N, C-alpha and C positions, 0 to 999 in steps of 0.2 A: 500598544501592547495587546496581543490577542488573548483569548481565553484558553487556547491550547498551549500547554507548556512544551518547550523544546529543550533538548539537552544533547550535547555531542556524544555523551556516553550512553545514550538511550535511543532505542528504536520504538516507535509507537506504530501500531497497525490498527486500522479500522477495517473490519472484515465481517462477513456473514458466515458463520460456521456451518451452515447448511449448503453452501455453495462449494463445489469442488475446488475452484480456483482460490477461494478464501482459505479453505483448509490446507491446501498445498502451500500457499504463500505463507501462511502462519507457521507451517513446519520449517520452511526455509529461514524465516525471520528468527524463529526460536533457536536455530542452529548457529546464529551469528554470535560473535564474542560479546556483543553489547547487552546491556540490561534491556529487558523487554517490557513494554506496557501494551497489552493487547486489549482492544475494545471490540468485543463480539456484539455487533449491532443487533443480533437477534435476541440478545438478553439485556443489553444496556441501551437506555434511551439517549440518543444524541440530539442535542438541542438544535434549533434552527440557526442560532448564532454559531455553533460549532460547524454545522454543515456549510454555512456561508464562508467561514474562515478557511475551511478545507478547500472549497472551490476557489476562493480568491488566491490562496497560496499555490494552488496548482495552475493558476492562470486560466481557469475555465469558468463557464457559467454553471449555475447549479443544475440546470437541465442536462448538462453534459455528464453528470454523475449518475444519471438514471438510465437504466436499461429499458429503452422504449420498445424493444422487441420481446421483452419478457411476457409470457402469457397473462400474468396478473395485470400488467399494465395495459395490454391490449384489451382485456376483458373489461377493465374499469374505464378506460379513456379512449379506446378505439385505436385502430392502426394509424390513422391520420389524425392524431390528437391536435386539438386547437393550440395555437400559441398561447401559453399561459404566462402570468406574471411570476416574478422571482418568488414571491411569498407562496404561490400555489405549488411551485416545484419543491419548496422547503417543506410544505405540509405533506407532500407525497413521501418524501424521504423520512420525515418524522413518523408518519403513520404506517408506512409500508417499506421498512428497511430492506426487505428482500429484493427490492428493485435497484439497490446499489449496483452499478455496472461492474466496477472493478474494485478490489481492495486498495486502500490508500495507506501508504507507508510514509512515516516521517522519520527521517534519519538526520538528527541534528537540525539544521535549518532547511534541509532538502525535503520537499514534498513530492512523492511519486505515486502515480496511479499505475498499479501493476496489472498489465493485461494478460500475462501468463506467469505461472508460478516460477518457471525457469528463468524468466526475465530478472527476478530478484537475485539470482546467483551472481550476476556481474557486480552487484553492490556489496557482496560479502567478501571480506578480506580472505585471501587464499590461506588455507590451513596447511602448513607444512609439517605438522606433527607426524612423527613416524617415518619421515623420509631420512634415508641415510645420507649423511653429508661427509665428504672427504675432508681431511684436514686442509686448511687453506694452502699450505705449501705444496700439496699434492693436486690441487685443482688446475694448475697451469702446466702447459708443456713448455719446452725450451723455446718454441716459436712465439708463445705468448709473452715471454720475457724480453724479446728483441725490440 
């Protein structure tokens, strides 16, 4: 059992509120019908254990969660950063959360790394509120009954 709780009636998002993709994805997630648990990593400390669990459930290495093209990363570690150990990558995420490459969404047991805010739209149940529906007996033509 992991340290991150999952629930089929809840969506959890790990995002950085100062990144445009994080803000946009948060807005989409908030509009879903499910309960929301938002973790703004610019304000909330995420532990190394949590980062490791997120990476594992995404089927990725911890280094894959980090934006190595981010100016802060390049300034601190160089464009061609040396291959680091897993604990080194964890320390980077713990100390410099702005380097998270993409927001991470947990929907029930599904872990998703959202690369564009619009990508999350496919995971939201369609909202049919406000659509006019004809009575069932008027939805079919004579040909449909044959």
